[in-house]
N, C-alpha and C positions, 0 to 999 in steps of 0.2 A: 668568541674571544680569542685575543691575541694569545701565544704561546707565554708571552710577558704576564699578560693581565692573569692567565691558566697560572703562572707561576706564582703571582704576587696574591691570588684569593688562597693557595694552597697553603702558602706563609705566614696569613690572618685567622686562615682555619687551623692550624696545627700549632696554636700559641700554647695548645693547653697537652699537647700527647705529642709533637716533634716523631710523627710516624716517619718520616723520612729522610729524616737525619740526627746528626748527633745531638744531646740537649746541651745546650749551652752554658755557661758559671751562669749569667742574669736569669736564667731560671731557676739553678737549684740554689734555691736560699736556705730549703731545711736543714736542718743539723743533720749529722750520720745516724743520732738514736730518734727521732722524727722521723728519719724515711723507713729504719729499722720497723718501730712500730708499727708504719703501716701497711708496708712490707709483709707481717706476719699478720695483720687484720686480715686479710684473705684465704687463711689459711684456715677459716673459720667453718667450713664446707663439713656437710653431714655423710657427705659420698664415702669420706674414712671409716666409718664406724657400718657402713654398709659392706663395704669390702671386706676389711676384716672379720664383721660376723659371719660373709658369705664363705671364703675360703676356710674360717674356722667349722663352721658346718657339715662342712665337705670333707677337710681335713683330720679336723679334732684339733685340739686346745697347742698340743706342744708343736706338732707340724705348721699350724696357722702361725705359731710367735716366731720358731724359729725364719720362716721363710718371710715374714716383716723384717724380720732383722738384718738377715740378707740382704732384701731388697733394699733396705735404707740405708745399708753401708754401700754398696755399688752405688744411688742415685746420688749419696752425698759424696765420693771422687771420682763421679761424672761431674757434678753440678758445680765443684769449688772451681776449675780451671775458668769457665766460662760464666760465672758469675763475676769472677774476679776481674772478667776481663771488660764484662759491664758496666762494672763499676769505676774502676778506674780508665775507662776510656768512654764510658758514658754512652754508648749504645746499647740499641736494642738488638735480642739474639738474630733477626733478621740480617742487621747491618754487621753482626761478627761473623757471620756466615759466610758473608760475600769473599771477606776475605781471608776465610778459615775452609780454601777447599774446593768453595761449590763455584766463583764467579759472580759476577752481576746481577746476570740472569738466571745463573745457574742455584742461587738461595732461595729462589721463588717456589723453586717445589719444595724443600724445607718448611716456608713458610706457609704455606698448603699445609702440612703437614699439622702443623700448628695451630690454625683455624679449624681445622677439623675437630684436634682436640678440644678447642672453645666451646665448638658445638655441641660435643657427645655429654661432656661435663655442666654445659649448661641444662642439657636437656635432664640427664641424671639429678642435678641439684633443685630444676624446676620440678620434676617428678614427686622429689622428696615433700617439698612444700606443697605441692599440691594434695598430696597424702594427708597432710595434716591440716590440711583446710577442709577436706575429705570428713575426718574425722572428727573435729573437732566443732564444726559448723554445716556440717553436711553440703557441704559445696560438690557439683557431680565432679568426676576425674577432670573430662573433657576441659569443663569452665575454668577449676582449678589449674589445669598448666597455663589459661591464656593469662588469668589473674598473673603465674609467676612471672608469666614472659612481661609482660608491659610495667610493669612495678617498677621496672629499673631502667627504661627510657628516660625519666627525667635528668638521674642522678649522672648516667654515659655518656647523657650527651654535655656536661660539665666536664668532664676530662679530668686532670690529675689534682685538682685543688679541693673537687667535690670530693673525690675518693677519699682524701686524705683526712677530708673530716670526717667522709661517715665512718673509716678504720679506727679513729680515734676514739669516738665520742662513745662504739659500742663493744669495742674489746670486752671494756669490763662489764658488761652487761651480761653477754655470750659467756666469759669465761663463769660467772657466780651460776649461772643458771643450767652451764654441763659438766660442775665438778661440785658442785655441794653436795648436791644429792647422793650423786656418786660416792662421795666419800663418803656420805652418811650409811649406806647401803651394804661398804666393805665394813665399816666399823661396826655396824649391829649386825652385819648377820655372817660372822664368818663361814655357816655352812656352803652360803654362794661360791666364795674363794674355793675350797674345797673342790665342789663339781664344778668352777672353772676348771681348776688343774688337770682333775681327772676324767675332762670328758674328750672322747674319742672320736668323737663327729658320724657323720657317713662311713668311715673307714671301721678299720680296726683298732685305731686308737696307737698302733708302731710309727715310730721315728724311724721315717725312711727319706731319704734323699730325695728320688723323685717327689715325693707330697712336698716335701721342702721347699724346690724350685717351681711346682706348680702352685703354690700359693705364691709367691716371691712371683711371680709371672704377671698375677694380675695386680697383683700391689705398681708392679715395674709401667704400668701403663699411665701413672700416676707422675711419671717424671718430667713430662710438658710443661705442668706446674712452674718448674723451673722459669719458664720461661714468662712469666705471670709473673713471678719474684722479681725478675729481670726489669722486667715493667716502670717498672717502681723504682728498684735500687738501681737504676740508670741516673737517679735523679740525686745519688750520691753528692758531696760537698768533695772540693779537693782532697786527696789525703797529705795531710803537713805532717809537722815533727807535732807540732802542741794539740790535734785530734786524732793522731796515728791510731791509739788504743780505742777509742768509740768507734771508729771508723772501720779497724777490723771487728771490732765484736758486733756491728749491726751488720756486716757485709757475712761473715759466718752463721750467726743466726738466722737472718732473713734472706740470707742469698741458700746455700744445699745447704744448711740448718734446717729449712722448712721442714725435712723429712724428717727431723729426729720429734719434732712436735705431729705430723702425720702418721708416725709409727705406733706412737702412743698413742694415739687417736684409735688408730686399727686393731692395736691390743686391748683398747677399753672395746670396740665393736665385739669383738669373740667373746668379751664379759657378758657384754648386754646379751650377749644373743641367747649364750649359757643359759644366765641368769631366765630368761624367758622361756626357755626348755626344761626347766629345772624347777621353776620357782613359779610359772606362773599356768603357762599350757603348752604341754609336750606336742601337743597336736600341729602347733602353729610351724614347720618345717624352716620352708624358706623365705617366710612373711616375718621370723624372727630378726631376719634383716633390715628390717623396714626400723630406720630412724625413729621415726616416730610411735609407733611401738615401743620400742625400748623405750623411751623418754616419758612415759605415760605409766607404762608400771614400774620406773625410777621413782617418780610423782607419787604414784597410789600408796607409796612405801609412806610416806612420808606425812602422807594429804589427802583430802578427799576429792573423789573420783572428777566432781564439776571443776578445779581449782588446778587438780594434776592435769587434766584435757588441756587446758586455760594456760598455766607455764607454758607446757611443752608448745602448744601454737606459738607463743610470743618468740622462744628458741629456736624453735624452728624457722619462722617467718625472718626470725633476726639473722641465721646464720643464713638463708639461703640467699637474701640481699645481699647482704656481706661481699659472697663470694660470686654471685651471680654478677654482679655489677665488676667486679673485677675482669669473668668472663667474656663479658659483652663488651668492653672497652678493652680489652688486650684483642678479642679476637677481628672487632674494627679496625683496629690497629691494622691486625697482618693479614686483610680481604684488602684493605687499603692501600695497603704497602705494594702489594701484587698487583691490582689492577692498573692502578697511575704508572708503575712500572711499565709496565707491557702494550696502556695501550697511550703512556703520555696523555692523560689525560687525568683531573681532580674535579669528580661532581660531588664530593664533598663526604666529612666521614660519617655524617647522619644516616647517608642511602646503607653504607656496609653495616650503621648498627641494625638497621633493620632488617637488612638480609642475612647476617648471621641469628638473631632472632627467630627470623622466617624457618631457618633450618634448624636450629633447635627445640621450637615449636614443632616439627614436622614430626621429629625424631621423637617426643612427649607422646605423642597420638599415636605415634608408630610402638607406643608399649616398649621403649628401649633399655627403660628399668629393668624390665621383666628378663635381660638377656645380660644382665649388670657381666657376671663371670664373664660368658663368652666374650663378647663384645673389646672385653678392656684386656685380655690374653691376646686375643689378636690384633689387636692395638696395638699390644705390648711391641710387639715384633719389630715394628716399622720404627717405632718412636723410639728405642735404643738403636737401632742402626743409625739411624739420623743423630740425635745427641752423644754415642758415642762417639763418631765420626769427627765433628766437634771438639768437642774435648781429647782429643786425641790429636787431633790437627796444632791445639794449641800447647799442648802440654808434650809430642814429641818431635813434629815437625817442626815446630818453631822455636820450644826451647832445648833442645835436645841433639835435633839436628839440624835447626837451624838451616833448613831448606824454605818453611815459610814465612814470610814479612813478620816482625816480632808486632809492629803495630797493623791489627785487625782494618786494611782498608775496606774503604766500603763507596771512596766516590766516583760514581764511572766516570771513564776517560783514566782511569788511574789502573781500571781493576780488566783484564780480558773476562768476555763475556760467560766464560762454559769454563770452568775447569774441571778437567778429568779426575782430578783427588778426590775430591769428595761423591761427585757422582757416583762413578765407581763402587765407592765404599757402602754407598748407604741401598745404590739398586744389590750387587753381590751378596749382602750382609741382607737384607732385606729377604732376597726369594729364599735363598737359603734357607734362614728362619721359616718364613714362610709356609715353603715345599715339607719341613719336620711337624710344623707345626698341623700342617694337612695331612701326617701320616704317610707323607710320599717317600718318607726315606724310613718309616719301619715305624713299629707301634715302637717300640724300646724308646725313638730317639725323641718322639714326639714332646714329653714332659721335659724337655733341655733345648727348646727353641729358641728359648729370648738369649740363651746363653750361647746358642749357636750365631746369633743377631751379635752378642754383646764383642766374641773373642773375633769373629771375621773382620768387625767394622776396625777393633786394634790392631788387628793385622794386616788389612787391607791401606788402609790410609798412609802408613809413613811406606810401604813400599812401593803404593803410586808415587807418593812424594818423590820417592828417589828413581823412580823407572823416570818418571816424568822431567825427573833435574828440577823441577821448581819452576818449569819455563811458564805455569799459566797460571800465576798467580797475578801476575801485572803485566801490564801494556809498559806502562813507564815509572821510572824510578824517581823521578822529581815532578812536583807539582808547579814548577815555575815560581813560585812565592819565594823568596827569597828570604825573612824573618821566619825562627823557628818554630817548631807545631806543640813543642812543651817548651813549659818551664822549670826555674832552677828544682822543683822537687818533684818533675818526673810528669807532671802533670799538663793536660792537655791545656795549649795555650788559649789566656783571656781575650786577647788582640783584636779588635773589631775592625772589619772590612767591607766595604760596600760591592754588594753585587749592581755589576753594568747594566744587568737585563732586568730585572725587578726592581732596582734603590733602593731596595732595602740592605739594612746590615745586619751582618751577621758573624761569628767569629770563626777564626783562626783556622780550626780543623775542618770547620764547612766548605772551606774555600779552594778553590786553585786558580791559576793563573789562565785568561781566558784567551783562546786562538785567534780571537777579534781586538785588533789595537785600537788603543782611541784616538781621536782627530789628533792629534801629535804624535804622534806612535807610539804614545806610551801604553807598558801594560797596564791592565784591567782583569777584574778578580770575577770571576761568578762562583755563583753558591751551588752547592752539589742540589739543591733541591731545582735548581731552573736549567739544572742539566737532565734531571728526571722527566722535568716535563717538554725538555726540546725531543723534537725528533727528528733531528738534523743534527751533523757535527760541525758544525760552524763553529762553536766555542770550546772543541775539546781538541786541546793540545796533538800533536801525532804522535802517533805508537813510535817509541826509541826501536830501534835496528837489532833483534835476536842475537846479532854478536855483541853488541853494547851492553843489553841485558845478562849477556852468557859471562860478559867480562867482569859485570859490576860484583861491588862485594856483598856477599849474604846480611849484611847488614851497614843500614845505612848512616850516613852522620844522623838525622833525625833517629832513629832506633839506638846509637849510641848515647844521643842525649835522653834521653827516656831511662835508660838503662842506668846512669848515671846519678839519675836523679830518684830511681825508686825508692831505694833506699829510705826516704823519709818518713 
C-alpha cells in the first residue's frame, strides 16, 4: 500500500474518532449541552467508591475527606486550562501536548502515560464487574474478567456516535440505582451518619497533614480521567455570543468539573465502607472497599436479598460498561496515535482496541485490584508531573510569559520534533517524586511525593522555557496558507481545502501548504494526516532560520486574530 493509500485508509477509518487530527466543524453537530452530558456519562465508574473506601479505611473519615477535597481542588485547577484548550481548539490531549512543551515526537511519551492509565483503570473497573458476576451468579473471577473485557468491543468499534448514545440513555438508570438507596439509608439510619463522622480507620483518627496528603495521593491518580473527558469535549461546537453560557457551563462541568462528581463519589465510598464495617460485618477489613459488597448492603436494607443482589449486579454492569467503553475508546486512540506517528503506518484502530484490552485483561488476571492503593499512589507521581507540565505551559508560558505560542500547534512540519521544556520538566518531576515515594529522600518526605511532582513541574516548565527562549516550540511561524486560521469569533476556521496527497477535503486548521508545487507552479495543500503517514520530507516546507525565528514577534497575526475574537 502506498503512503497516499495509507493516508486515505486512515482518513476513512478515523471519521468517528479523529485520532490524529483536529475535529472538524462538519463532525461537531451536537449542542454544547449534549456534549456535556456525554462527557459526564463516562464518570459513572465505581472505582471512585473503592478509592474513597480504601483511603477511609486506612486514614479515617476526617483525613480521607480532607484528602479528597484537596486532590479535587488541585485537579480542577490543573484541568481547567487543558480542558479549555481542548474545547476551544478541538484537539485531544496528545495534540495539545505537542505544541505545549513536548514537540511532535516528544508528546508520544505523554500519550503512552495516558494509554497506560486507560489499561489500569479498565482493569480496575473490569475487576469490579467480575466481582459482581461472581457474587450474583457465581461466575469464576477469571471468566468474569474475560466477560467484562469482551463485552465492550462492539460499542467501542463504532466510535463517538455510539458512545454518545450509550452515555445518554444509561445515565438516568445509573443515577437512580446509585443514589436512591443511599439517600434512603442516610434518612432512615442517622446512626450510620454518626458512625461515618467518627470513624478513625486503621489510624488513631487524628487529623494530620501527612495523612491528608497520603489520601490525596491515591486520588491524584484519577487525574488522567481528564484526558478521557477531553476525548469527548473536543467535539464541542464553536463558541459564539449566542451559545457562550451553555458552552462555558458544559466545559466547566464536563471538563475539569468531572472531579467534583468524582470527589462526591469518593466520599460516598468512605461512607459505604464505614456502613459495612459498623452495620454489616466488622471483620470485612479491606473487602469493605469492594463496590459490589457496598451496594448489596445498601439494597438489603430496603428489599429481599435476591432482589438486592440482582439490582447490585445491574448497577455494576451498567456502570462498568459505561466507563470501560470510554477507557477502551480513549486507549485505542492513544495507542494508534503513537504507533502511527512513529512507524508512519496505520493498521486500523480495531487492532489497538484489542491491544489495549489485552493489557487490561492481563492486569486483571494479575489481581491488580488487590493493590489498588499502592498502584495508584505510585502512578500518581508520573501523572501529576505530566499534566501539571502541560497546564503550566498553557497558563504560564503561553499566557503570562508569552514564550510558548498561544495556538497549540500540532501539525508535522510546523513543530520541532523534541522540546526540552516539557520533557525535562516531566523527567525531573517524575524522578524526584518517585525517589521520595521510594523513601530515597527520607521517610519524612515519602507522604509528600506527589506534592514534589506538582511543585517541580510548576517551577521547571517556565524555567526551561526561559532558558531555551522558546526556540524549540516551532520550526516555522507560517504554514504557507494565506487564508486565516480563525473566524471572527476566534474559533478555528471552517474553510475547506483539498489535500493533494489523499484527494480528501479537510478543514483549514488541519492543512498546510505543500512543498510540492502543482503542475503549473500553483500552491498545493497537504493535510496533517498525510504528513503523519509520510516517511519523507517531500511535502514539508523548509524550516525557517533561527535568526528569523528569534526576530519574529511572539504573537503571530493568527494569534492576534484569535485573541481579538476570544471574547465571544
